[in-house]
Steps between C-alpha positions, in 0.01 A plus 500: 500500500496428875826545695542347843728622779856359512737542793778596264289769333713784383425839655442656159257234370139604437363315804750661735413841363131439544551378854701811571221713356247318724715576806530867396125517437425361840729756660330778302156383613620493858626860460165603357329353803739663743439836334133467562551381858720803574238757381433765766142637462512723812507827308287410204162416658250770595314296762480152656253379238741573216780348704305180545416473129858565394634249757263236368612572144866471599428178678335356189794611289744326738301180471487528123883523489552180697760265348351155517800264533355213290326723242727591209545877470524463125418209274593623151702732287439678170777623272357761257651591165421858578421679825121502552322833455371692795143417406582131558663556831235713659397404846152461631236773545650807676860391460776662289650299210727231624876543435516155337444677168872577480606137535522212252548222754226471761434248775129419549373427849213530747561867589711797393840527665748786440841589636597815691534696174149401387624261235282191461631165631168313442195620312144416604341219295195722452688786328435525124873447433478153655209383282726343231630257766155337481402567136814520285558212264719410201210609274464820693816579699382848596859638476627243747817318402528282818254373755660340802315296763647415837469192713503514880541253786387622841555859397845447345551561133614163367447499120418715202359434155541720195267545202645691205193637327692640197714196429342308206731203567362445851176294491212594726480261791297464818675662789623237748516749785146611421385136519692448825345809659148390402556147635701609809363324816285715716441505876285765666288770337477584131797674347509760222562404138671825405798312354290271287217713361421400145412738213122418510499551880698822473242647266234451766726625781576826322147570374384855580317599819198646316376171364387183677644157410357153547746213486373150433781264589512125561708344783867600500466784249600755765183708505524576873863604469417712197223677701740573791776621269245715323423673834872556552538646151200731538629632837828577326347666197214682679625523859358845587157423361469160669636641821194719510241246381642172634543146372349174618573130432204271560554128551263203566602427861749584775725204413541633147573853615761375745659298219539806273565770761880509456506557121436879506733575795776307313452752218513798738129560515357517855178699470269263321201379708392134469160369583236238420154585373366405846728763654359767264138435600555447871218727618363219724640197674457192278402200707276302269504323165256452215401190305663515156169572320422786740845651463461491119182706518642747749806542283294563185523851361114527507526545875645846439162608346308346792711699744463822301121460492486426871715794593320762289159372617580691820459830312142629509346803338408787732123527571489866599704814475751626755510827695830643618492767772777758515447775744166659422483364148357169390607344171294223345621249237200336333464123469533501121836678526623253756389214278701652210811517723465134609433383148801687370722345762370153422571551128862593564770229511617576851516286812204471730692664782626785282151570381372501857768753591410712197124505572499750797733734294257482207210585725699784655584632159124507414451717818787728404346558152186623680711722727675663208163562327387674820798738483732323748865419427569163662844337474634144531489519882129567486446205269695273735294626794173430311625151411543431868156628589296256709214486250739429210680229699168338591382494137834347387473233766155405373555532122858372477580307818841366594551138416745259659637268222530197731143547633377534139654162406381342822141604421528367142622159626240468781186677379336293224256774399770765481721276290210405276408863443845607387606181320185485290600424142866458601508176709264206467286385788734201551809728501334732755428199725859383464651823629258551792636405834326211674565653840481879490759684706392756764767755410798570275746394772325174581462398134708213365618679190647292219778623260239561232293708742803718571533574127133604488557740791797643309282557199239669716769715671619619159143593403487724807855633482752477223786256560855647491671421169870407469738567217568137415369165618644157421243218532648153508319165470214706364321204340355404839313826565128541477349788299423684828864452613619641168282802564655541845849497350394729218384763755858521624631607156222695336740789427805280470603195298522130572709196420289186511679165525340156471442176323145398400604133529577544871163642598397296807205685640133428401486857367834480314553737208378369162668763281733791552272732302220433751734539796649826376158638445408442862832654607420809299799455274339369179760682298793298655737322258499123549844340464562122503814344632554141370874443549557301819813591693430318828319170447709219339399366159384158615297646788318766299430252225335265745293775666396632159297181446240669716465813286242363257278429796545820697585777247481372143565835343834568665841447336704241697817623664812408308797447740824660376699305754772281348495282810187284480486475880444208733153347462359175636154351555492242782240271643493516883393160634629595844299825501652780704824304551569519128423873494740559792758292317468718192544815716809354664644415158452854361642659814829335413511736198585874521215741526140529646247221504124541513259219593165596350185308595122529515406711802327209670819288484735756650448398871578135421813596300609744774481217761696265268777760445528562876516127570781470246690784661481727191461872584273708287335840489162623369441735205611851579750381765871549434698198389858466614803299389413251770123489435434505126171314485167686484171315552250672270119452486400504132270796566808716592740380233414763239787741430756307703794309358756245623803338347341159546144401569334184625139496393291265710189330360391713201151348502451621860592855385230483239245347737566773758327760281120550450513406134734309265606796288607698809672189633694451174609868506616455859699198386650699214624756748651232727674323210678816390665620819830319438813674360732204472305183563165339581405167658132401483396237750166322501345199673171540322461550120605813318235730354417372150579837351864438587514151358 
């Protein structure tokens, strides 16, 4: 049942007691923050370095304990039949068991809050003891007699709803508060879904750190939110390990990252780095662009073999022995022995640079063996001295020269003979011609590198020197990555795990992923478990049903998303005989409703629509810019719509969106993305005909 606030509410009614508990919890959180702020580290740090580190840690802790006024401190309550065991109430890695184990009534929230005696006021949603809030049911109550959800308005607790899991007379119903929270109007960046996580989502969120997970999810299934909450869970369960190895969230563009950047801080996690793939491979300044066909070839995994061949072609076999002079003695290493050393290093699976560093040590070791046979007793210092000998350094420079990754890629893209030599049997003649630059650059700095070139340089850099691996990487909108981009991301988690998020139907690049098995192979995570989310929580029923008409044409093997929303949403298709005037009118109409509005249009039509909005006196922002209560309209080029969401959307000229892409399939996928950005309502306006796939 859902109980609203009444002015004449008795002080001892459940809602009043819950509001009192909320006030007490906020006071307890404030006291926890004040305790950290009052810490004096003067006498506990050995030096200024330790002091700086500790001060930074304290500052992070203070930020994590911030009480966000409009963010509910707790959103649910569990009444257990029996007090949970200690094994259920254990905290994250390196923490002692939580004291919640002694309590049968627990409030579930975004972070742990305790009073001055250490007794829990709110338990963290990530704790094992909170899991039944998401997974308990009448069929499997998990020792929970009552699950209570809370409703909030501007941070004030205004309603509650009880579900008696052990009462056979009470029929299972859809939570009204849950529906309201899902459908609540949104302005500004993405918010967390911690109060509305569904059982199938929770299973993915709480999957272990050791394994990688791939989530295939259609529009509105919450895959991005699941990925972010998984990061928060892993940081809770494995904090010490991930503090050492690091975590990274990778998004498709800056607008997307700005949109999601507040989710983790709202959950108390402040240390997760966010980046785009372009950020990861930014070894050179990108100032150019490739034709689609060229970018497809450069993004093909075969280019990794071309780069490997080109790099190791720099290694040559020694043609004569080497003589090392030490004092009055001369030590000679014959050519055949040098060849054996070089061949052995080539046969090992180590980086080019590491092998180059090992070569002088191997030569020096060969000299030391001769010294020992002659009766000397050399130690490691002697070996290091021999390795730095001028004759040894000269031989290494000739046999295993240093290679600059950017210069290597530059030569491949500008020297037809060099490319042909190392792409023989890998790329066709036409493919080689396609990747060669028409106007060769004079230097690395003057070159007009494209995004695909930067990925090639990253691959070459890793061949020379191993890329640092993180503990966990979340890759969102993964379906748009090329095989070489997958390899670039995979290098960042070779010793860690990954969460891959995407929708094959929303692939809008010429090199878009064809299957998750193929993509995970390029990522180096072929063993990852693929999960599919098909329940739509965000997109209204009528809207997703209309957009799903495109699926047979863009991704025939995928299961259409089934909206679980009881509200079918607002949906209208309108002809626009007055052109932009009708589009502006639709925007003005939707702005009269509560919530955010997105005007999505083909990129080429954005300037015209921007001028029309300005002439009509309607303020707007671009993707990634912050909306406000006064300015709730965002003008979105179709190419940047992916991953974003608005309460209401006006989609301008669907056929123009399709025509704006290099081929029809990509255009229809772009249209599918644009059609599925609405949370509460969609208006489609068109002066020209609709794509036949929609009619």
